[in-house]
C-alpha positions in Angstrom: -16.7 -12.4 4.4 -12.7 -11.5 4.7 -11.4 -10.4 8.1 -8.6 -9.0 9.2 -7.8 -7.6 5.9 -5.0 -4.8 5.7 -5.6 -1.8 4.2 -2.5 0.5 2.9 -2.7 4.3 2.5 -0.1 5.9 0.3 0.5 9.8 1.6 3.0 12.6 1.9 1.1 14.4 4.3 -1.9 14.2 6.9 -5.1 16.7 7.4 -7.9 16.7 9.5 -10.0 14.9 7.2 -7.3 12.0 6.6 -6.7 11.6 10.4 -10.4 11.5 11.1 -11.1 8.9 8.3 -7.9 6.7 9.1 -9.5 5.8 12.7 -12.1 4.5 10.8 -9.8 1.8 9.5 -9.6 -1.2 12.0 -6.2 -2.5 10.4 -4.5 0.2 8.3 -0.8 1.2 7.4 0.8 3.9 6.1 3.0 4.4 3.3 4.8 7.8 2.9 5.8 8.8 -0.4 7.6 11.5 -0.9 5.8 13.7 -3.9 9.5 15.6 -4.2 12.5 13.0 -4.1 15.0 15.6 -4.8 14.0 17.6 -1.2 13.1 15.5 2.0 10.9 16.8 4.5 12.2 15.4 7.5 9.4 17.5 9.6 6.5 15.8 7.8 8.2 12.3 7.9 9.0 13.2 11.9 5.4 14.0 11.9 3.5 11.1 10.4 5.8 8.9 12.6 4.8 10.3 15.7 0.9 10.3 14.4 1.8 6.4 13.5 3.5 5.6 16.6 0.8 7.3 19.1 -1.8 5.2 17.1 -0.3 2.3 16.4 0.1 2.1 13.3 2.7 1.0 11.1 4.7 3.3 8.8 6.5 2.4 5.6 8.5 4.2 3.1 8.4 4.5 -0.4 12.0 3.0 -2.2 14.1 4.4 0.1 15.9 2.0 2.1 18.0 4.5 3.5 15.4 6.8 4.7 13.6 4.0 6.0 16.2 2.7 7.9 17.4 6.3 9.3 13.7 6.8 10.8 13.1 3.2 12.2 9.9 2.5 10.6 7.8 -0.9 10.2 8.9 -1.7 6.7 9.7 -0.7 2.9 7.5 0.0 -0.2 9.1 -0.8 -3.2 7.4 0.6 -6.6 7.2 -1.6 -9.7 9.1 0.9 -11.3 12.0 0.2 -8.5 14.3 -2.7 -9.8 16.7 -2.5 -7.4 18.2 -5.5 -5.0 18.5 -4.5 -1.3 20.3 -6.3 1.6 18.0 -6.1 4.4 19.9 -8.8 6.4 21.6 -5.7 8.8 17.8 -4.3 9.6 15.5 -5.3 12.3 13.3 -8.8 12.1 9.9 -6.9 12.4 11.0 -4.6 8.8 8.5 -5.8 6.6 8.8 -5.4 2.4 5.9 -5.0 0.2 6.5 -4.3 -3.1 3.9 -3.3 -6.9 3.5 -4.9 -10.0 1.8 -4.9 -12.8 2.7 -8.1 -14.6 4.2 -11.2 -14.2 7.8 -10.2 -14.8 7.2 -7.3 -12.5 6.0 -9.5 -10.0 9.1 -12.0 -10.0 11.4 -8.9 -9.5 9.4 -8.4 -6.3 9.7 -12.0 -5.2 13.7 -11.6 -6.0 13.2 -8.3 -3.8 11.9 -10.3 -1.1 8.2 -8.7 -1.1 6.0 -10.6 1.5 3.4 -9.0 -0.1 2.7 -7.9 -4.0 0.2 -4.7 -4.8 -1.1 -5.8 -7.9 -2.5 -3.1 -10.1 -4.8 -1.3 -11.8 -7.4 -3.4 -10.5 -10.2 -0.7 -10.8 -10.2 2.8 -13.1 -8.2 5.9 -12.2 -6.9 8.1 -14.2 -3.5 7.3 -14.3 -4.3 4.2 -16.5 -6.7 4.1 -19.6 -9.3 1.6 -20.1 -7.8 -1.1 -21.4 -4.9 -1.3 -19.1 -7.8 -2.1 -16.1 -7.7 -5.1 -15.1 -11.0 -5.8 -13.3 -11.9 -8.4 -10.7 -11.6 -11.5 -13.5 -8.2 -11.0 -14.9 -7.1 -9.8 -11.4 -7.7 -13.5 -10.3 -6.5 -15.2 -13.5 -3.1 -13.7 -13.2 -2.6 -13.5 -9.5 -3.8 -17.0 -8.8 -0.6 -18.2 -9.8 1.2 -15.8 -7.4 2.5 -17.7 -4.0 2.4 -14.5 -2.1 0.0 -12.4 -0.5 -1.9 -10.2 -2.6 -3.0 -6.6 -2.5 -5.3 -4.7 -4.9 -4.8 -1.1 -5.8 -5.4 1.0 -8.1 -8.7 3.0 -8.4 -10.1 1.6 -5.1 -13.2 3.6 -3.6 -16.0 3.3 -1.6 -18.4 2.5 -4.5 -16.0 -0.6 -5.6 -14.5 -1.7 -2.2 -16.9 -4.3 -1.7 -15.8 -5.9 -5.1 -12.2 -6.8 -3.4 -14.5 -10.0 -1.8 -14.7 -11.8 -5.1 -11.1 -11.6 -5.3 -7.6 -13.9 -4.0 -6.5 -10.3 -2.3 -5.6 -10.2 1.7 -5.0 -6.6 1.5 -6.2 -3.2 -0.3 -3.6 -0.3 -0.9 -5.5 3.2 -1.7 -4.6 6.8 -2.3 -7.9 8.3 -3.1 -10.4 6.5 -0.7 -9.1 8.0 2.8 -9.7 11.8 1.2 -13.5 10.4 0.6 -15.8 12.5 3.4 -18.5 9.9 2.5 -16.4 7.1 5.3 -19.7 7.4 7.4 -18.9 4.1 9.3 -15.9 2.3 10.2 -14.0 0.0 7.9 -13.6 -2.7 9.4 -14.0 -5.6 6.9 -16.4 -4.9 3.7 
């Protein structure tokens, strides 16, 4: 059984269902993904930051280092589409960087971007990818076993397939829709 696994939740908003379900995860971090990059909603970011600070939950910002620095959050998430190299030397030492990759080339870019953990996706089916793009547990393990960094499973994670993550080398799990599932009855400490 995997203990102390980290859960990453992507959102641009908090509501009652999400807040209720967040408290059912022992080791969770929130990644703020701005749904409209041209228009930054400072009130939303501050609301999420205050919630995270009050509940001792790490907060990361997706693909916007300037915003992460402005709001003094805990880290930065670098998406697979973002190939920009950053200079993180001028930021606090506890700042952590994670990224996402879909293949070996993107993985090597994330390593050059100084990502401490790489989200590898899509492990399970979701509407964003066709069935032939889905990795599944076996391909996920075959590809990621060569990687020398912490691996995070991303893509299509829900309550039905969450336990399959135990069969992978993943040390963390990332999701968008799992937190919205109203079927979460008990705390998710590990699976």
